[in-house]
C-alpha positions as a printed Julia matrix, in Angstrom:
479×3 Matrix{Float64}:
 28.84  16.15  -181.06
 25.0   16.61  -182.38
 24.51  19.77  -184.01
 22.19  21.28  -180.82
 24.31  23.09  -178.82
 24.09  22.34  -174.82
 26.45  25.27  -173.85
 23.6   27.97  -173.42
 21.55  25.11  -171.21
 24.97  24.56  -169.19
 24.81  28.36  -168.78
 21.05  28.7   -168.07
 21.6   25.89  -165.09
 24.21  28.83  -163.39
 27.65  27.48  -164.62
 29.75  30.61  -165.9
 30.91  30.85  -169.43
 33.81  29.54  -169.06
 33.03  26.65  -167.23
 29.78  25.65  -169.59
 32.76  25.94  -172.42
 34.74  23.26  -171.14
 31.74  21.07  -170.22
 30.74  20.88  -173.5
 34.29  19.82  -174.86
 34.14  17.38  -172.32
 30.46  15.93  -173.54
 32.06  16.11  -176.9
 34.86  14.07  -175.34
 32.8   11.73  -173.93
 30.41  10.79  -177.12
 33.68  10.37  -179.75
 35.1    7.65  -176.73
 31.77   5.9   -176.24
 31.49   5.45  -179.66
 34.96   3.9   -180.03
 34.52   1.77  -176.69
 30.6    0.38  -177.39
 30.54   0.5   -181.02
 29.17   2.46  -183.3
 26.43   3.48  -184.76
 25.33   4.95  -181.47
 21.59   6.27  -181.04
 21.55   9.96  -179.58
 21.79   9.0   -175.9
 18.83   9.07  -173.73
 19.91  11.52  -171.05
 23.27  13.22  -169.86
 23.99  14.95  -166.82
 26.12  17.05  -164.81
 27.25  16.45  -161.01
 29.67  18.74  -159.17
 32.15  17.95  -156.8
 31.78  19.72  -153.67
 33.15  22.61  -151.35
 33.07  22.22  -148.07
 33.29  25.85  -146.74
 32.88  24.75  -142.93
 32.07  21.75  -140.65
 34.56  19.52  -140.95
 33.86  16.08  -140.25
 30.43  17.28  -138.59
 27.88  15.5   -140.62
 27.73  11.8   -139.25
 27.48  13.45  -135.72
 24.16  15.3   -136.99
 26.29  18.66  -137.39
 25.9   21.44  -139.59
 27.9   22.56  -142.67
 28.48  25.44  -144.96
 28.62  24.3   -148.53
 29.25  25.34  -152.25
 28.95  23.27  -155.28
 31.81  23.67  -157.34
 31.91  24.17  -161.03
 33.98  21.19  -161.39
 32.35  17.92  -161.91
 31.3   15.06  -163.86
 29.86  14.78  -167.38
 27.79  11.76  -168.01
 25.91  10.5   -171.22
 23.71   7.35  -170.86
 22.13   4.65  -173.56
 19.78   2.54  -171.39
 20.44  -1.24  -172.32
 17.52  -4.18  -172.4
 19.0   -6.18  -170.19
 21.04  -6.0   -166.8
 24.44  -5.32  -167.95
 26.13  -2.25  -166.83
 29.03  -0.66  -168.73
 31.01   2.55  -167.44
 33.46   4.29  -169.86
 36.15   6.61  -168.5
 36.68   9.07  -171.52
 39.54  10.61  -169.85
 41.79   7.27  -168.96
 40.02   5.73  -171.78
 39.01   2.33  -169.64
 35.82   0.68  -169.43
 34.41  -1.69  -166.56
 31.59  -4.05  -167.26
 29.48  -5.78  -164.84
 25.68  -6.47  -163.98
 22.62  -5.8   -161.16
 23.64  -8.13  -158.6
 22.98  -7.99  -154.98
 26.69  -9.86  -154.27
 28.75  -7.87  -156.17
 32.52  -7.65  -154.85
 34.15  -4.36  -156.21
 37.67  -4.13  -155.93
 38.26  -1.61  -153.06
 41.11   1.43  -154.22
 39.74   1.32  -157.77
 37.2    3.8   -158.97
 35.14   0.92  -160.21
 34.16   0.38  -156.26
 31.9    3.23  -156.99
 29.7    2.26  -159.66
 29.45  -1.02  -158.49
 28.57  -0.25  -155.05
 25.82   2.15  -156.44
 24.38  -0.7   -158.35
 24.37  -3.55  -155.72
 22.97  -1.28  -153.17
 20.0   -0.81  -155.73
 19.55  -4.31  -156.41
 19.25  -4.98  -152.72
 16.87  -2.0   -152.13
 14.64  -2.6   -155.33
 12.66  -5.35  -155.72
 12.23  -6.62  -159.94
 14.27  -6.57  -162.81
 16.65  -3.68  -163.33
 17.81  -2.58  -166.44
 21.74  -1.75  -166.96
 22.75   0.88  -169.34
 25.9    2.23  -171.09
 27.43   5.25  -169.91
 30.26   7.18  -170.45
 32.06  10.25  -168.34
 34.2   12.82  -168.39
 35.16  14.58  -165.07
 37.58  17.99  -164.39
 37.1   17.57  -160.81
 40.44  17.1   -159.0
 40.4   13.0   -157.84
 41.31  12.38  -154.13
 41.73  16.26  -153.47
 38.79  16.7   -151.03
 36.28  17.96  -153.33
 34.19  14.65  -153.6
 34.72  13.2   -156.42
 33.97   9.45  -155.57
 30.67  11.0   -154.0
 30.22  13.05  -157.4
 30.88   9.58  -159.37
 28.26   7.59  -156.87
 25.3   10.47  -157.34
 26.13  10.61  -161.15
 25.87   6.61  -161.12
 22.49   6.74  -159.53
 21.13   9.33  -161.22
 21.74   7.47  -164.74
 20.58   4.24  -163.55
 17.68   6.02  -161.26
 16.42   7.56  -164.85
 17.1    4.17  -166.76
 14.93   2.12  -164.21
 12.41   4.85  -163.17
 13.29   4.2   -159.67
 11.26   7.83  -158.06
  8.2    6.08  -159.2
  8.69   2.49  -157.25
  7.05   1.77  -154.03
 10.3    1.22  -152.13
 11.23   4.67  -152.91
  8.4    6.82  -152.43
  7.98   4.66  -148.52
 11.53   6.04  -147.73
 12.18   8.76  -149.71
  9.92  12.36  -149.89
 12.46  15.05  -150.95
 15.79  15.7   -152.29
 17.16  16.02  -148.78
 15.86  12.61  -148.34
 17.81  11.28  -151.55
 21.07  12.99  -150.56
 20.82  10.96  -146.87
 19.99   7.63  -148.44
 22.64   8.48  -150.87
 25.05   9.04  -147.93
 24.17   5.69  -146.67
 24.77   3.87  -149.66
 28.13   5.4   -149.35
 28.72   4.32  -145.68
 26.68   1.19  -146.28
 24.34   2.17  -143.09
 20.61   1.75  -143.62
 18.0    4.21  -144.73
 14.6    3.53  -143.41
 13.23   0.13  -144.93
 16.23   0.14  -147.7
 18.7   -1.86  -146.1
 22.26  -1.12  -146.13
 25.95  -3.36  -147.01
 29.52  -2.54  -146.36
 29.08   0.24  -148.72
 33.14   1.7   -150.21
 34.28   1.08  -146.46
 34.1    4.8   -144.99
 32.05   5.91  -142.28
 31.16   9.25  -143.68
 27.92  11.28  -143.42
 25.54  12.84  -146.42
 27.03  16.18  -146.28
 29.02  15.8   -149.97
 25.85  14.17  -151.49
 23.64  17.22  -149.72
 25.71  19.96  -151.81
 25.99  17.49  -155.03
 22.0   17.59  -155.32
 20.88  20.66  -153.63
 23.11  23.45  -153.65
 22.64  26.77  -155.38
 24.77  29.36  -158.11
 26.02  31.76  -156.24
 25.14  31.05  -153.13
 25.82  29.17  -149.69
 24.29  26.65  -148.15
 23.88  25.73  -144.19
 22.58  22.25  -143.64
 22.15  20.29  -140.36
 22.47  16.35  -140.74
 20.98  13.13  -139.39
 18.46  13.53  -140.9
 19.5   16.33  -143.76
 17.81  19.6   -143.32
 18.44  22.77  -144.55
 18.87  25.77  -142.1
 19.63  28.79  -144.42
 21.02  30.01  -148.12
 23.54  33.13  -147.81
 24.34  34.35  -150.73
 28.46  34.52  -151.81
 29.58  38.15  -151.26
 29.52  40.14  -154.08
 32.33  40.43  -156.21
 34.38  37.39  -154.5
 35.27  33.94  -156.32
 36.82  30.94  -154.82
 40.43  30.27  -155.75
 41.01  26.02  -155.04
 44.76  24.89  -154.2
 45.31  21.57  -154.56
 48.25  20.14  -152.7
 48.95  17.46  -154.95
 49.06  15.18  -151.47
 46.47  12.53  -152.75
 43.54  12.88  -149.95
 42.69   8.73  -150.58
 40.51   7.16  -148.29
 42.0    3.6   -148.97
 44.28   1.64  -146.56
 45.43   3.45  -143.69
 44.31   6.58  -145.08
 40.71   4.97  -144.99
 41.63   4.02  -140.96
 42.71   7.28  -140.45
 39.66   8.88  -141.8
 36.94   6.32  -140.06
 39.07   7.17  -136.69
 37.3   10.46  -136.4
 34.36   9.18  -136.88
 34.74   6.59  -134.72
 35.82   8.69  -131.87
 32.4   10.85  -132.27
 30.9    7.82  -131.82
 32.6    6.66  -128.99
 31.93  10.26  -127.21
 28.51   9.74  -127.91
 27.77   6.49  -127.08
 29.53   7.45  -123.36
 27.14  10.12  -123.4
 23.96   7.59  -123.78
 25.62   5.25  -121.24
 26.62   7.6   -118.16
 23.03   9.8   -118.64
 20.63   6.66  -120.06
 19.03   9.06  -122.82
 18.81   7.65  -126.33
 20.36  10.15  -128.1
 21.56   9.27  -131.88
 24.91  11.04  -132.11
 26.79  13.8   -130.46
 25.1   16.75  -131.74
 21.15  15.55  -130.37
 23.26  15.24  -126.93
 24.12  18.82  -127.36
 20.8   19.92  -128.33
 19.03  17.9   -125.09
 19.9   20.39  -122.77
 21.59  23.48  -121.14
 25.33  22.78  -119.68
 25.62  19.58  -121.79
 28.97  20.57  -123.12
 30.29  20.77  -119.58
 28.46  17.34  -118.7
 30.47  15.6   -121.75
 33.69  16.96  -121.04
 33.13  15.91  -117.41
 32.32  12.14  -118.98
 35.33  12.27  -120.84
 37.71  13.27  -118.17
 36.56  10.89  -115.71
 37.92   7.74  -118.0
 41.44   9.29  -117.36
 40.96   8.36  -113.77
 40.19   4.67  -113.99
 42.54   1.79  -114.36
 40.18  -0.27  -116.73
 39.2    0.37  -120.39
 35.61   2.03  -119.91
 32.03   0.22  -120.13
 31.91   1.18  -124.46
 35.51  -1.06  -124.63
 34.07  -3.87  -122.15
 30.22  -4.12  -123.9
 31.96  -3.75  -127.4
 29.38  -1.1   -128.81
 32.67   0.98  -129.87
 36.74   0.53  -129.95
 38.14   1.77  -127.01
 40.0    5.53  -127.83
 42.38   7.07  -124.69
 40.53   9.88  -122.78
 42.83  12.53  -124.52
 41.47  11.57  -127.87
 38.06  11.67  -127.1
 38.53  15.27  -125.22
 39.93  16.48  -128.38
 37.57  15.23  -130.89
 34.66  16.91  -128.35
 36.54  19.75  -128.38
 36.89  19.81  -131.86
 33.05  19.52  -132.35
 32.03  22.23  -130.07
 34.33  24.82  -131.66
 33.55  23.81  -135.22
 29.46  23.15  -134.91
 28.65  25.07  -132.23
 30.74  28.33  -132.27
 32.7   28.77  -135.62
 29.81  27.95  -138.68
 26.71  29.84  -136.59
 29.12  33.05  -136.13
 30.61  32.64  -139.4
 27.47  32.38  -141.05
 26.11  35.91  -139.39
 29.27  37.46  -140.13
 28.5   36.79  -143.68
 24.97  37.3   -143.61
 26.08  41.2   -142.94
 28.95  40.96  -144.94
 31.36  41.2   -142.39
 34.19  39.51  -144.58
 36.69  40.6   -141.77
 34.99  38.66  -138.69
 34.28  35.8   -141.48
 37.78  35.7   -141.96
 38.79  35.71  -138.22
 35.87  32.74  -137.9
 37.46  30.44  -140.44
 40.93  30.67  -138.77
 39.36  29.94  -135.95
 38.78  26.73  -137.88
 41.47  26.58  -139.45
 43.32  26.39  -136.02
 40.86  23.41  -134.87
 41.3   21.41  -137.65
 44.86  21.3   -137.1
 45.38  21.08  -133.36
 42.04  19.06  -132.23
 40.92  17.32  -135.13
 44.54  16.43  -136.28
 43.95  15.66  -139.83
 46.01  18.12  -141.91
 49.65  17.91  -143.37
 52.29  20.21  -143.54
 51.29  21.24  -147.01
 47.76  22.03  -146.08
 48.04  24.34  -143.26
 50.96  25.95  -145.58
 48.64  26.51  -148.26
 45.61  28.05  -145.85
 48.38  30.12  -144.07
 49.88  31.6   -147.62
 46.68  32.54  -148.58
 46.13  34.52  -146.18
 49.24  36.05  -146.42
 48.7   36.83  -150.25
 45.45  39.11  -149.57
 42.6   36.01  -149.3
 39.55  37.19  -147.07
 39.39  33.85  -145.77
 40.88  30.88  -146.27
 40.65  27.14  -145.37
 41.15  23.31  -145.69
 38.64  20.84  -146.7
 37.15  17.89  -147.11
 38.35  14.16  -145.36
 42.13  15.92  -144.7
 45.47  14.09  -144.31
 46.0   15.71  -148.46
 43.49  17.47  -150.39
 43.06  21.0   -150.84
 42.31  24.57  -149.65
 39.69  27.0   -150.52
 40.55  31.33  -150.62
 37.82  33.18  -150.64
 39.11  36.3   -153.6
 37.7   39.57  -155.06
 37.01  38.46  -158.35
 39.05  41.25  -160.67
 42.16  39.83  -158.77
 41.68  36.67  -158.53
 43.71  35.56  -161.56
 47.26  37.55  -159.85
 46.13  35.77  -156.83
 46.55  32.81  -158.12
 49.42  33.14  -159.7
 51.2   34.21  -156.43
 49.6   31.62  -153.97
 50.92  28.96  -156.82
 54.34  30.56  -156.92
 54.92  30.23  -153.4
 53.42  27.11  -152.78
 55.74  25.55  -155.56
 59.02  27.05  -154.04
 57.77  25.6   -150.73
 57.15  22.43  -151.46
 58.87  21.84  -155.37
 58.53  17.92  -154.88
 54.37  18.55  -155.5
 55.08  21.32  -158.27
 54.36  18.76  -161.21
 51.03  17.53  -159.47
 49.44  20.64  -157.19
 46.28  22.57  -159.42
 45.6   25.6   -158.56
 42.11  27.22  -160.2
 38.9   29.28  -159.57
 35.31  27.98  -159.57
 32.13  30.51  -158.92
 29.75  28.61  -156.28
 27.89  26.51  -159.11
 24.92  24.58  -159.53
 23.74  21.37  -158.12
 23.36  18.39  -160.55
 21.17  18.55  -163.48
 20.19  17.03  -166.34
 21.81  18.04  -169.61
 19.36  19.2   -172.62
 20.77  19.91  -176.03
 22.73  16.67  -177.14
 20.02  15.38  -179.49
 18.28  13.49  -176.54
 14.41  13.2   -176.27
 13.65  17.02  -175.85
 11.6   17.25  -172.04
 12.49  19.4   -169.43
 13.65  17.39  -166.39
 15.26  18.84  -163.18
 16.06  17.09  -159.79
 13.24  17.54  -157.76
 11.22  16.73  -154.58
  8.95  13.09  -154.86
  6.15  13.68  -152.81
């Protein structure tokens, strides 16, 4: 690595010293691998970025329905290093596995589903469609200590990282198309959410995305969370509601179940079903009332007594002998009324009851009450949302039994991880106990389960100290 030491800068941005040391080693690995993959001699890189994963403290499957979530950035994430090119060729190296992908900036790219190349290629395809004029490529190397397919937004973090690289090379924030549509960091998070889900953002036309119907929660956390704090956001559009300090002397323990939370094949359809159910409830509301509320959260905010109205509308479908109007019109798929009712109840519990009360409990330092509200969220995701597996159910309960102040599964579900809020002084001992009881209960996952600690870390930032051009840079609002 260059003699300039990036670790003090990493600590300045909010990473703990231990996390900064790990990122320094990752950067050294990327630079060494890039020299082999792209060929020496290599000039100093033009830029480098750290892009974190995220912990969804609360807000399970709420963002795409206009709901809210409580978020933290993890200290685990991606380190990316770039060298601009003069042509439109993009080469991306995974320095951990040694694999390189090679493609060009084109609006008709067809990336393979189920391979990590889907994410960089989807970003490049969307930018080629949304920004006119020539676009320059780059040689990019990355490494990550974020567990993949574990509910911590590894795919979204990679997409955000590739966007930051290509936006840097092409100065996208100075372009007219950008300024017409993106006026703040919250807007940028909303746009990147649509890059992933394929929707249009303002005049920036959408495409097929990566194949999942998610929202912009992940991108918001990755771009906007603050070290030592939890951020409560509401979505569609993205808006910050409040910032809550982490409880003093507390840290997150994360248990990765070893059950892969993939968003491909049948797993993707399970994930998308939750999104479609929320859309179907909102569609039934619009047809019954004649209103034009864009999503479930907007419907609930439209007046008093809406929750009971929605329950009645959903129940009415149980009495009919034919599919409801939304099926006959073909606007969204048909779902059994019982499934719609459960999806509605989950949103009411998570978004309308748990999140406001749990946040209030944290604000006043009442960890006992916070833990009870988180337990209610976990129960709702098991019994109403139905996206949990025995491993994540066990991890959440075992964490509470081992002394965690609160614990919950998070992410897309159908596998993945559980967070636990624990005292920093006893965190190592807690982690060892938690891992031991889990591996005893599920020995088939002993080799793939992972357990680690993370503070509430910083959002994505540019890394200085690698010999690159010496200028201060930060992700900032573009007015």
